[in-house]
N, C-alpha and C positions, 0 to 999 in steps of 0.2 A: 285083432278085429274090433272094428268099430261098433258101437251100440246102435241100436235103433232109435230113432227119433220118436219121443213119446208123444209129441204134439202133432205129428202127422198121420193121416188116414181118416177113417170114418166110423171107426168102431166106438161103441160106449166108453171104451177105457180112454180114448182121444177126447172125447167130449168131456169126460170127468176130469182129465187132465187140464183141460183149458179152464174150466171152472175153478179148479184148486189153485192154479196159478192166478187167476184174476182175484181170488180171495186173499192169496198170500201177499199180493201186491198192495193191499190195503193196509198192510202192516199191522194187522191185528191177529189175536190168537185164532187159529182156525181148527176145527175139528171135523171128525166125519159127519156128525150130526149138521154142521154148518153147511158142508157142500151137499148133504142130501137135501136138506131144506132148500138150497138155492136151486139145485136140479129138477126137484119135484114141484117148486113153487108153493111150499108150504111155509107156514109161519116158523120163527126162530125157535119157540118153545115146543114145536110138536112133538120131537123125540125126546123131551122130558118125561112125557106121558107114555109114549108108545116106543117099542123096540124097534131098531132098524135093521137087525141083522137079517130080516126077511125082505126088505126092500129091493126093488129089481137092480138098483144102482150101487147096492151095498159092495158087491164082489168087484165091480171095476173100480170104485172109489177106493178100496181096500188094496188093489194092486197098483194104482197109479199114484196114490199119494206118496210112498217113499220114493218112485221113480222121478216124480217132480222134484222132490228135496234133493235127490241125487243129482238131477240135471242142473239145478240151482247152484248146487255146491261147485259142480265142474267148470261152470261159466263164471262164477263169482267166488274165488277163494276165501274171501272175507266174509262170507255168509256166515252168520253165528246163529243159525238154528239149532236147538238142541232138543233132543227127543225128551218126552216128559219122563220117560222110563230110565234115562240116563243118569247117572250120578257124578258126572263130570263137572 
């Protein structure tokens, strides 16, 4: 069974996937807070003071982030992204 393309559609999750991809292609460290600031047009340090778990984009970002990483790894086998929580 072929997986669905995360970048096709009009849902909030697709919008988040596009923004995550854009930020990852800058080749810098990207966190949920970075994506949320970008989506909401807030300053970079906004989520240092405020919690982002109640933000309207938090759930779609949380779902889309691992899927975008998975899609990148399927396309480019040399993708060397490591999760922060992995000890490899």
